[in-house]
mmCIF file of the N, C-alpha and C atoms, coordinates in Angstrom:
data_MODEL
# 
_entry.id   MODEL 
# 
loop_
_atom_site.group_PDB 
_atom_site.id 
_atom_site.type_symbol 
_atom_site.label_atom_id 
_atom_site.label_alt_id 
_atom_site.label_comp_id 
_atom_site.label_asym_id 
_atom_site.label_entity_id 
_atom_site.label_seq_id 
_atom_site.pdbx_PDB_ins_code 
_atom_site.Cartn_x 
_atom_site.Cartn_y 
_atom_site.Cartn_z 
_atom_site.occupancy 
_atom_site.B_iso_or_equiv 
_atom_site.pdbx_formal_charge 
_atom_site.auth_seq_id 
_atom_site.auth_comp_id 
_atom_site.auth_asym_id 
_atom_site.auth_atom_id 
_atom_site.pdbx_PDB_model_num 
ATOM 1   N N  . MET A 1 1  ? -7.955  -6.503 14.952 1.00 0.00 ? 1  MET A N  1 
ATOM 2   C CA . MET A 1 1  ? -6.542  -6.639 15.192 1.00 0.00 ? 1  MET A CA 1 
ATOM 3   C C  . MET A 1 1  ? -5.715  -5.706 14.319 1.00 0.00 ? 1  MET A C  1 
ATOM 4   N N  . ALA A 1 2  ? -6.341  -4.902 13.489 1.00 0.00 ? 2  ALA A N  1 
ATOM 5   C CA . ALA A 1 2  ? -5.570  -3.985 12.642 1.00 0.00 ? 2  ALA A CA 1 
ATOM 6   C C  . ALA A 1 2  ? -4.939  -2.864 13.458 1.00 0.00 ? 2  ALA A C  1 
ATOM 7   N N  . SER A 1 3  ? -5.617  -2.420 14.500 1.00 0.00 ? 3  SER A N  1 
ATOM 8   C CA . SER A 1 3  ? -5.119  -1.270 15.272 1.00 0.00 ? 3  SER A CA 1 
ATOM 9   C C  . SER A 1 3  ? -3.718  -1.476 15.836 1.00 0.00 ? 3  SER A C  1 
ATOM 10  N N  . PRO A 1 4  ? -3.416  -2.626 16.447 1.00 0.00 ? 4  PRO A N  1 
ATOM 11  C CA . PRO A 1 4  ? -2.054  -2.806 16.950 1.00 0.00 ? 4  PRO A CA 1 
ATOM 12  C C  . PRO A 1 4  ? -0.999  -2.785 15.846 1.00 0.00 ? 4  PRO A C  1 
ATOM 13  N N  . HIS A 1 5  ? -1.346  -3.306 14.681 1.00 0.00 ? 5  HIS A N  1 
ATOM 14  C CA . HIS A 1 5  ? -0.405  -3.312 13.567 1.00 0.00 ? 5  HIS A CA 1 
ATOM 15  C C  . HIS A 1 5  ? -0.148  -1.895 13.062 1.00 0.00 ? 5  HIS A C  1 
ATOM 16  N N  . VAL A 1 6  ? -1.205  -1.124 12.928 1.00 0.00 ? 6  VAL A N  1 
ATOM 17  C CA . VAL A 1 6  ? -1.064  0.262  12.470 1.00 0.00 ? 6  VAL A CA 1 
ATOM 18  C C  . VAL A 1 6  ? -0.273  1.075  13.498 1.00 0.00 ? 6  VAL A C  1 
ATOM 19  N N  . ALA A 1 7  ? -0.550  0.860  14.769 1.00 0.00 ? 7  ALA A N  1 
ATOM 20  C CA . ALA A 1 7  ? 0.181   1.576  15.819 1.00 0.00 ? 7  ALA A CA 1 
ATOM 21  C C  . ALA A 1 7  ? 1.669   1.244  15.774 1.00 0.00 ? 7  ALA A C  1 
ATOM 22  N N  . GLY A 1 8  ? 1.995   -0.014 15.526 1.00 0.00 ? 8  GLY A N  1 
ATOM 23  C CA . GLY A 1 8  ? 3.398   -0.413 15.426 1.00 0.00 ? 8  GLY A CA 1 
ATOM 24  C C  . GLY A 1 8  ? 4.102   0.225  14.253 1.00 0.00 ? 8  GLY A C  1 
ATOM 25  N N  . VAL A 1 9  ? 3.452   0.219  13.084 1.00 0.00 ? 9  VAL A N  1 
ATOM 26  C CA . VAL A 1 9  ? 4.049   0.839  11.905 1.00 0.00 ? 9  VAL A CA 1 
ATOM 27  C C  . VAL A 1 9  ? 4.158   2.352  12.103 1.00 0.00 ? 9  VAL A C  1 
ATOM 28  N N  . ALA A 1 10 ? 3.139   2.950  12.709 1.00 0.00 ? 10 ALA A N  1 
ATOM 29  C CA . ALA A 1 10 ? 3.195   4.390  12.996 1.00 0.00 ? 10 ALA A CA 1 
ATOM 30  C C  . ALA A 1 10 ? 4.387   4.703  13.896 1.00 0.00 ? 10 ALA A C  1 
ATOM 31  N N  . ALA A 1 11 ? 4.631   3.860  14.899 1.00 0.00 ? 11 ALA A N  1 
ATOM 32  C CA . ALA A 1 11 ? 5.778   4.072  15.786 1.00 0.00 ? 11 ALA A CA 1 
ATOM 33  C C  . ALA A 1 11 ? 7.093   3.974  15.020 1.00 0.00 ? 11 ALA A C  1 
ATOM 34  N N  . LEU A 1 12 ? 7.192   3.043  14.077 1.00 0.00 ? 12 LEU A N  1 
ATOM 35  C CA . LEU A 1 12 ? 8.402   2.931  13.255 1.00 0.00 ? 12 LEU A CA 1 
ATOM 36  C C  . LEU A 1 12 ? 8.608   4.181  12.402 1.00 0.00 ? 12 LEU A C  1 
ATOM 37  N N  . ILE A 1 13 ? 7.532   4.680  11.808 1.00 0.00 ? 13 ILE A N  1 
ATOM 38  C CA . ILE A 1 13 ? 7.629   5.880  10.981 1.00 0.00 ? 13 ILE A CA 1 
ATOM 39  C C  . ILE A 1 13 ? 8.040   7.072  11.830 1.00 0.00 ? 13 ILE A C  1 
ATOM 40  N N  . ILE A 1 14 ? 7.433   7.202  12.990 1.00 0.00 ? 14 ILE A N  1 
ATOM 41  C CA . ILE A 1 14 ? 7.776   8.312  13.899 1.00 0.00 ? 14 ILE A CA 1 
ATOM 42  C C  . ILE A 1 14 ? 9.256   8.234  14.274 1.00 0.00 ? 14 ILE A C  1 
ATOM 43  N N  . SER A 1 15 ? 9.749   7.024  14.550 1.00 0.00 ? 15 SER A N  1 
ATOM 44  C CA . SER A 1 15 ? 11.158  6.888  14.926 1.00 0.00 ? 15 SER A CA 1 
ATOM 45  C C  . SER A 1 15 ? 12.083  7.210  13.753 1.00 0.00 ? 15 SER A C  1 
ATOM 46  N N  . GLU A 1 16 ? 11.655  6.893  12.521 1.00 0.00 ? 16 GLU A N  1 
ATOM 47  C CA . GLU A 1 16 ? 12.447  7.234  11.332 1.00 0.00 ? 16 GLU A CA 1 
ATOM 48  C C  . GLU A 1 16 ? 12.638  8.739  11.212 1.00 0.00 ? 16 GLU A C  1 
ATOM 49  N N  . HIS A 1 17 ? 11.664  9.497  11.682 1.00 0.00 ? 17 HIS A N  1 
ATOM 50  C CA . HIS A 1 17 ? 11.700  10.957 11.601 1.00 0.00 ? 17 HIS A CA 1 
ATOM 51  C C  . HIS A 1 17 ? 12.211  11.582 12.896 1.00 0.00 ? 17 HIS A C  1 
ATOM 52  N N  . GLY A 1 18 ? 12.774  10.783 13.763 1.00 0.00 ? 18 GLY A N  1 
ATOM 53  C CA . GLY A 1 18 ? 13.309  11.288 15.020 1.00 0.00 ? 18 GLY A CA 1 
ATOM 54  C C  . GLY A 1 18 ? 12.266  11.897 15.928 1.00 0.00 ? 18 GLY A C  1 
ATOM 55  N N  . GLY A 1 19 ? 11.022  11.466 15.773 1.00 0.00 ? 19 GLY A N  1 
ATOM 56  C CA . GLY A 1 19 ? 9.934   11.989 16.599 1.00 0.00 ? 19 GLY A CA 1 
ATOM 57  C C  . GLY A 1 19 ? 9.389   13.313 16.121 1.00 0.00 ? 19 GLY A C  1 
ATOM 58  N N  . ASN A 1 20 ? 9.931   13.815 15.018 1.00 0.00 ? 20 ASN A N  1 
ATOM 59  C CA . ASN A 1 20 ? 9.535   15.132 14.506 1.00 0.00 ? 20 ASN A CA 1 
ATOM 60  C C  . ASN A 1 20 ? 8.709   14.968 13.232 1.00 0.00 ? 20 ASN A C  1 
ATOM 61  N N  . ILE A 1 21 ? 7.437   14.613 13.402 1.00 0.00 ? 21 ILE A N  1 
ATOM 62  C CA . ILE A 1 21 ? 6.530   14.415 12.263 1.00 0.00 ? 21 ILE A CA 1 
ATOM 63  C C  . ILE A 1 21 ? 5.128   14.828 12.694 1.00 0.00 ? 21 ILE A C  1 
ATOM 64  N N  . SER A 1 22 ? 4.427   15.524 11.830 1.00 0.00 ? 22 SER A N  1 
ATOM 65  C CA . SER A 1 22 ? 3.070   15.959 12.162 1.00 0.00 ? 22 SER A CA 1 
ATOM 66  C C  . SER A 1 22 ? 2.090   14.807 11.941 1.00 0.00 ? 22 SER A C  1 
ATOM 67  N N  . VAL A 1 23 ? 0.928   14.941 12.495 1.00 0.00 ? 23 VAL A N  1 
ATOM 68  C CA . VAL A 1 23 ? -0.121  13.935 12.316 1.00 0.00 ? 23 VAL A CA 1 
ATOM 69  C C  . VAL A 1 23 ? -0.463  13.797 10.835 1.00 0.00 ? 23 VAL A C  1 
ATOM 70  N N  . GLN A 1 24 ? -0.520  14.911 10.130 1.00 0.00 ? 24 GLN A N  1 
ATOM 71  C CA . GLN A 1 24 ? -0.840  14.882 8.706  1.00 0.00 ? 24 GLN A CA 1 
ATOM 72  C C  . GLN A 1 24 ? 0.243   14.154 7.915  1.00 0.00 ? 24 GLN A C  1 
ATOM 73  N N  . GLN A 1 25 ? 1.506   14.409 8.243  1.00 0.00 ? 25 GLN A N  1 
ATOM 74  C CA . GLN A 1 25 ? 2.603   13.713 7.568  1.00 0.00 ? 25 GLN A CA 1 
ATOM 75  C C  . GLN A 1 25 ? 2.560   12.215 7.857  1.00 0.00 ? 25 GLN A C  1 
ATOM 76  N N  . LEU A 1 26 ? 2.270   11.864 9.104  1.00 0.00 ? 26 LEU A N  1 
ATOM 77  C CA . LEU A 1 26 ? 2.184   10.459 9.486  1.00 0.00 ? 26 LEU A CA 1 
ATOM 78  C C  . LEU A 1 26 ? 1.065   9.763  8.717  1.00 0.00 ? 26 LEU A C  1 
ATOM 79  N N  . GLU A 1 27 ? -0.071  10.414 8.608  1.00 0.00 ? 27 GLU A N  1 
ATOM 80  C CA . GLU A 1 27 ? -1.193  9.836  7.854  1.00 0.00 ? 27 GLU A CA 1 
ATOM 81  C C  . GLU A 1 27 ? -0.807  9.620  6.397  1.00 0.00 ? 27 GLU A C  1 
ATOM 82  N N  . ARG A 1 28 ? -0.133  10.594 5.790  1.00 0.00 ? 28 ARG A N  1 
ATOM 83  C CA . ARG A 1 28 ? 0.308   10.449 4.396  1.00 0.00 ? 28 ARG A CA 1 
ATOM 84  C C  . ARG A 1 28 ? 1.276   9.283  4.247  1.00 0.00 ? 28 ARG A C  1 
ATOM 85  N N  . GLU A 1 29 ? 2.213   9.154  5.184  1.00 0.00 ? 29 GLU A N  1 
ATOM 86  C CA . GLU A 1 29 ? 3.187   8.055  5.137  1.00 0.00 ? 29 GLU A CA 1 
ATOM 87  C C  . GLU A 1 29 ? 2.488   6.700  5.255  1.00 0.00 ? 29 GLU A C  1 
ATOM 88  N N  . LEU A 1 30 ? 1.546   6.591  6.182  1.00 0.00 ? 30 LEU A N  1 
ATOM 89  C CA . LEU A 1 30 ? 0.822   5.322  6.346  1.00 0.00 ? 30 LEU A CA 1 
ATOM 90  C C  . LEU A 1 30 ? 0.073   4.947  5.073  1.00 0.00 ? 30 LEU A C  1 
ATOM 91  N N  . LYS A 1 31 ? -0.592  5.917  4.461  1.00 0.00 ? 31 LYS A N  1 
ATOM 92  C CA . LYS A 1 31 ? -1.329  5.640  3.226  1.00 0.00 ? 31 LYS A CA 1 
ATOM 93  C C  . LYS A 1 31 ? -0.392  5.294  2.079  1.00 0.00 ? 31 LYS A C  1 
ATOM 94  N N  . ALA A 1 32 ? 0.738   5.997  2.003  1.00 0.00 ? 32 ALA A N  1 
ATOM 95  C CA . ALA A 1 32 ? 1.690   5.760  0.922  1.00 0.00 ? 32 ALA A CA 1 
ATOM 96  C C  . ALA A 1 32 ? 2.333   4.379  1.027  1.00 0.00 ? 32 ALA A C  1 
ATOM 97  N N  . ARG A 1 33 ? 2.512   3.887  2.244  1.00 0.00 ? 33 ARG A N  1 
ATOM 98  C CA . ARG A 1 33 ? 3.171   2.596  2.446  1.00 0.00 ? 33 ARG A CA 1 
ATOM 99  C C  . ARG A 1 33 ? 2.203   1.419  2.448  1.00 0.00 ? 33 ARG A C  1 
ATOM 100 N N  . ALA A 1 34 ? 0.910   1.682  2.426  1.00 0.00 ? 34 ALA A N  1 
ATOM 101 C CA . ALA A 1 34 ? -0.078  0.601  2.449  1.00 0.00 ? 34 ALA A CA 1 
ATOM 102 C C  . ALA A 1 34 ? 0.044   -0.231 1.180  1.00 0.00 ? 34 ALA A C  1 
ATOM 103 N N  . GLU A 1 35 ? -0.052  -1.542 1.349  1.00 0.00 ? 35 GLU A N  1 
ATOM 104 C CA . GLU A 1 35 ? -0.037  -2.458 0.213  1.00 0.00 ? 35 GLU A CA 1 
ATOM 105 C C  . GLU A 1 35 ? -1.458  -2.641 -0.265 1.00 0.00 ? 35 GLU A C  1 
ATOM 106 N N  . ASN A 1 36 ? -1.707  -2.342 -1.518 1.00 0.00 ? 36 ASN A N  1 
ATOM 107 C CA . ASN A 1 36 ? -3.055  -2.409 -2.082 1.00 0.00 ? 36 ASN A CA 1 
ATOM 108 C C  . ASN A 1 36 ? -3.503  -3.860 -2.154 1.00 0.00 ? 36 ASN A C  1 
ATOM 109 N N  . THR A 1 37 ? -4.522  -4.195 -1.379 1.00 0.00 ? 37 THR A N  1 
ATOM 110 C CA . THR A 1 37 ? -5.044  -5.566 -1.374 1.00 0.00 ? 37 THR A CA 1 
ATOM 111 C C  . THR A 1 37 ? -6.410  -5.670 -2.029 1.00 0.00 ? 37 THR A C  1 
ATOM 112 N N  . SER A 1 38 ? -7.007  -4.527 -2.358 1.00 0.00 ? 38 SER A N  1 
ATOM 113 C CA . SER A 1 38 ? -8.358  -4.554 -2.919 1.00 0.00 ? 38 SER A CA 1 
ATOM 114 C C  . SER A 1 38 ? -8.352  -4.547 -4.440 1.00 0.00 ? 38 SER A C  1 
ATOM 115 N N  . GLY A 1 39 ? -7.174  -4.392 -5.037 1.00 0.00 ? 39 GLY A N  1 
ATOM 116 C CA . GLY A 1 39 ? -7.086  -4.378 -6.482 1.00 0.00 ? 39 GLY A CA 1 
ATOM 117 C C  . GLY A 1 39 ? -7.407  -3.043 -7.110 1.00 0.00 ? 39 GLY A C  1 
ATOM 118 N N  . GLY A 1 40 ? -7.683  -2.020 -6.315 1.00 0.00 ? 40 GLY A N  1 
ATOM 119 C CA . GLY A 1 40 ? -8.006  -0.746 -6.928 1.00 0.00 ? 40 GLY A CA 1 
ATOM 120 C C  . GLY A 1 40 ? -8.137  0.404  -5.963 1.00 0.00 ? 40 GLY A C  1 
ATOM 121 N N  . GLY A 1 41 ? -7.125  0.666  -5.186 1.00 0.00 ? 41 GLY A N  1 
ATOM 122 C CA . GLY A 1 41 ? -7.147  1.862  -4.342 1.00 0.00 ? 41 GLY A CA 1 
ATOM 123 C C  . GLY A 1 41 ? -7.943  1.703  -3.067 1.00 0.00 ? 41 GLY A C  1 
ATOM 124 N N  . ASN A 1 42 ? -8.750  2.686  -2.768 1.00 0.00 ? 42 ASN A N  1 
ATOM 125 C CA . ASN A 1 42 ? -9.486  2.761  -1.510 1.00 0.00 ? 42 ASN A CA 1 
ATOM 126 C C  . ASN A 1 42 ? -10.809 2.017  -1.618 1.00 0.00 ? 42 ASN A C  1 
ATOM 127 N N  . SER A 1 43 ? -11.138 1.226  -0.600 1.00 0.00 ? 43 SER A N  1 
ATOM 128 C CA . SER A 1 43 ? -12.447 0.560  -0.566 1.00 0.00 ? 43 SER A CA 1 
ATOM 129 C C  . SER A 1 43 ? -12.986 0.607  0.858  1.00 0.00 ? 43 SER A C  1 
ATOM 130 N N  . SER A 1 44 ? -14.275 0.431  1.006  1.00 0.00 ? 44 SER A N  1 
ATOM 131 C CA . SER A 1 44 ? -14.877 0.475  2.335  1.00 0.00 ? 44 SER A CA 1 
ATOM 132 C C  . SER A 1 44 ? -14.496 -0.741 3.168  1.00 0.00 ? 44 SER A C  1 
ATOM 133 N N  . ASP A 1 45 ? -14.085 -1.842 2.519  1.00 0.00 ? 45 ASP A N  1 
ATOM 134 C CA . ASP A 1 45 ? -13.716 -3.055 3.252  1.00 0.00 ? 45 ASP A CA 1 
ATOM 135 C C  . ASP A 1 45 ? -12.294 -3.006 3.811  1.00 0.00 ? 45 ASP A C  1 
ATOM 136 N N  . VAL A 1 46 ? -11.343 -2.547 3.011  1.00 0.00 ? 46 VAL A N  1 
ATOM 137 C CA . VAL A 1 46 ? -9.941  -2.593 3.431  1.00 0.00 ? 46 VAL A CA 1 
ATOM 138 C C  . VAL A 1 46 ? -9.277  -1.222 3.474  1.00 0.00 ? 46 VAL A C  1 
ATOM 139 N N  . GLY A 1 47 ? -10.023 -0.167 3.273  1.00 0.00 ? 47 GLY A N  1 
ATOM 140 C CA . GLY A 1 47 ? -9.439  1.176  3.308  1.00 0.00 ? 47 GLY A CA 1 
ATOM 141 C C  . GLY A 1 47 ? -8.401  1.338  2.216  1.00 0.00 ? 47 GLY A C  1 
ATOM 142 N N  . HIS A 1 48 ? -7.187  1.712  2.595  1.00 0.00 ? 48 HIS A N  1 
ATOM 143 C CA . HIS A 1 48 ? -6.109  1.922  1.633  1.00 0.00 ? 48 HIS A CA 1 
ATOM 144 C C  . HIS A 1 48 ? -5.252  0.678  1.450  1.00 0.00 ? 48 HIS A C  1 
ATOM 145 N N  . GLY A 1 49 ? -5.605  -0.428 2.082  1.00 0.00 ? 49 GLY A N  1 
ATOM 146 C CA . GLY A 1 49 ? -4.858  -1.669 1.930  1.00 0.00 ? 49 GLY A CA 1 
ATOM 147 C C  . GLY A 1 49 ? -4.269  -2.147 3.233  1.00 0.00 ? 49 GLY A C  1 
ATOM 148 N N  . ARG A 1 50 ? -3.335  -3.073 3.136  1.00 0.00 ? 50 ARG A N  1 
ATOM 149 C CA . ARG A 1 50 ? -2.678  -3.652 4.302  1.00 0.00 ? 50 ARG A CA 1 
ATOM 150 C C  . ARG A 1 50 ? -1.507  -2.773 4.707  1.00 0.00 ? 50 ARG A C  1 
ATOM 151 N N  . VAL A 1 51 ? -1.394  -2.474 5.993  1.00 0.00 ? 51 VAL A N  1 
ATOM 152 C CA . VAL A 1 51 ? -0.338  -1.632 6.494  1.00 0.00 ? 51 VAL A CA 1 
ATOM 153 C C  . VAL A 1 51 ? 1.005   -2.317 6.296  1.00 0.00 ? 51 VAL A C  1 
ATOM 154 N N  . SER A 1 52 ? 2.020   -1.518 5.935  1.00 0.00 ? 52 SER A N  1 
ATOM 155 C CA . SER A 1 52 ? 3.368   -2.037 5.716  1.00 0.00 ? 52 SER A CA 1 
ATOM 156 C C  . SER A 1 52 ? 4.381   -1.010 6.216  1.00 0.00 ? 52 SER A C  1 
ATOM 157 N N  . SER A 1 53 ? 5.429   -1.511 6.850  1.00 0.00 ? 53 SER A N  1 
ATOM 158 C CA . SER A 1 53 ? 6.458   -0.599 7.355  1.00 0.00 ? 53 SER A CA 1 
ATOM 159 C C  . SER A 1 53 ? 7.380   -0.123 6.243  1.00 0.00 ? 53 SER A C  1 
ATOM 160 N N  . GLY A 1 54 ? 7.366   -0.802 5.129  1.00 0.00 ? 54 GLY A N  1 
ATOM 161 C CA . GLY A 1 54 ? 8.253   -0.436 4.034  1.00 0.00 ? 54 GLY A CA 1 
ATOM 162 C C  . GLY A 1 54 ? 9.624   -1.084 4.159  1.00 0.00 ? 54 GLY A C  1 
ATOM 163 N N  . HIS A 1 55 ? 9.791   -1.951 5.147  1.00 0.00 ? 55 HIS A N  1 
ATOM 164 C CA . HIS A 1 55 ? 11.080  -2.630 5.349  1.00 0.00 ? 55 HIS A CA 1 
ATOM 165 C C  . HIS A 1 55 ? 10.949  -4.098 5.063  1.00 0.00 ? 55 HIS A C  1 
# 
């Protein structure tokens, strides 16, 4: 069920940039906004954490 959540947050980020954002920029934004749930950065279980829109 993570995919629909990530897609929704990605759509919000894209709309914040008026649709003018590269895939690389979008990936950086998603990682930067992730809430760390593993207690220490990147892990194989949760990746970069829980996705967050920042709002």
